[in-house]
C-alpha positions in Angstrom: 167.9 -92.0 -57.8 167.7 -92.0 -61.6 165.0 -93.6 -63.6 167.4 -96.3 -64.9 168.2 -97.7 -61.5 164.7 -98.6 -60.4 163.1 -99.8 -63.6 165.5 -102.5 -64.7 163.8 -105.3 -62.8 160.5 -105.4 -64.8 162.5 -105.9 -68.0 164.6 -108.6 -66.4 161.5 -110.4 -65.1 160.0 -110.3 -68.6 163.2 -111.7 -70.1 163.3 -114.6 -67.7 159.6 -115.3 -68.3 160.2 -115.4 -72.1 163.3 -117.5 -71.7 161.3 -120.1 -69.7 158.6 -120.3 -72.4 161.2 -120.7 -75.2 163.1 -123.4 -73.4 160.8 -126.2 -74.4 159.5 -127.0 -71.0 155.9 -126.7 -72.1 154.5 -129.5 -74.3 152.0 -127.0 -75.7 154.7 -125.3 -77.7 157.5 -127.8 -78.5 157.0 -131.5 -78.9 159.2 -133.8 -76.9 161.0 -134.9 -80.1 161.5 -131.2 -81.1 159.4 -131.5 -84.3 157.8 -128.0 -83.9 154.9 -126.2 -82.5 151.8 -128.1 -81.5 148.9 -126.5 -79.7 147.2 -129.8 -78.8 148.1 -132.2 -76.0 147.6 -135.4 -78.1 150.5 -137.7 -79.1 149.0 -138.3 -82.5 148.1 -141.9 -82.0 144.4 -141.5 -81.0 141.7 -141.1 -83.6 140.9 -137.5 -84.3 137.3 -136.3 -84.5 136.0 -136.0 -88.1 136.1 -132.3 -89.3 132.4 -132.0 -89.9 132.6 -128.3 -91.0 135.6 -128.9 -93.3 134.2 -127.3 -96.5 133.2 -124.0 -94.8 136.5 -123.8 -92.9 138.5 -124.3 -96.0 136.5 -121.7 -98.0 136.9 -119.2 -95.2 140.7 -119.8 -95.1 141.1 -119.7 -98.9 139.1 -116.4 -99.1 141.9 -114.8 -97.1 144.8 -116.9 -98.2 144.5 -116.4 -102.0 145.6 -113.1 -103.4 142.7 -113.1 -105.8 140.0 -115.6 -104.6 137.6 -114.6 -107.4 137.0 -117.1 -110.2 139.2 -120.0 -109.1 139.3 -122.6 -111.8 139.3 -126.5 -111.7 138.4 -126.7 -108.0 138.1 -130.3 -106.8 138.4 -131.8 -103.3 138.7 -135.2 -101.6 136.7 -136.0 -98.5 138.9 -136.0 -95.3 140.7 -139.2 -94.5 143.1 -140.0 -91.7 146.8 -139.9 -92.6 150.0 -139.6 -90.7 151.3 -136.0 -90.9 154.6 -135.3 -89.1 154.3 -138.5 -87.0 150.7 -137.7 -85.9 147.4 -139.0 -87.0 145.4 -136.3 -88.6 142.4 -135.8 -91.0 143.6 -134.6 -94.3 141.5 -133.3 -97.2 143.2 -132.9 -100.5 142.3 -130.2 -103.0 143.4 -129.1 -106.4 142.7 -125.7 -108.0 144.1 -123.0 -110.2 143.9 -119.5 -108.7 144.4 -116.4 -110.9 148.0 -115.0 -110.8 148.6 -111.3 -110.4 149.0 -110.9 -114.2 145.5 -112.4 -114.7 146.7 -115.7 -116.1 146.0 -119.1 -114.6 148.8 -121.6 -113.8 148.1 -125.3 -114.0 146.0 -126.7 -111.0 148.2 -127.5 -108.0 147.5 -130.1 -105.4 147.4 -129.1 -101.7 146.5 -130.8 -98.4 144.3 -129.3 -95.7 145.3 -130.7 -92.3 142.7 -130.8 -89.5 143.5 -131.1 -85.8 140.8 -131.8 -83.2 138.1 -131.5 -85.9 139.2 -128.0 -87.0 141.3 -126.7 -89.9 144.9 -126.3 -88.9 147.1 -125.6 -92.0 147.5 -126.0 -95.7 150.4 -128.0 -97.1 151.5 -126.7 -100.5 153.6 -129.7 -101.6 151.1 -132.5 -101.1 151.9 -135.0 -103.7 152.8 -137.8 -101.2 149.9 -137.0 -98.8 147.4 -136.9 -101.6 148.5 -140.0 -103.6 145.4 -142.0 -104.5 143.0 -139.3 -103.4 139.5 -139.6 -104.8 138.4 -136.1 -105.9 135.0 -134.7 -106.4 133.9 -131.3 -107.8 134.2 -128.4 -105.3 132.0 -125.7 -107.0 131.9 -123.5 -104.0 135.5 -122.6 -104.6 134.7 -121.0 -108.0 132.1 -118.8 -106.2 134.5 -117.2 -103.7 134.3 -113.4 -103.4 136.7 -111.0 -101.8 
């Protein structure tokens, strides 16, 4: 008996397992309306808990997200408010800042939306003009103090 004849079944079992996960049978990965990945079981209609640690979570994310987090200019942020994002009720905190480009220059400040799920930071939306319309901004001095 050669090695190829007896070792094919673990690979086949793994392929079947992965196919079952990708088929959309689990609501933890694909929503019923196929809108994408969601790691929560909520349907987006219930009130979400307020993200009490939103400032620290955003700073931690931006420290790793920004190519050069040192000396970010014009940092302002709006307190989280509930908005509908992708058909689900979420807390959203809008922020605007100008991070240094690789050539050392600063582009104009850009508006972004931080989305929170179950009271925790979930993702940053780059094109946030619609989500952040009418946001009431306040200074976010901690952003200018970020270090690598």
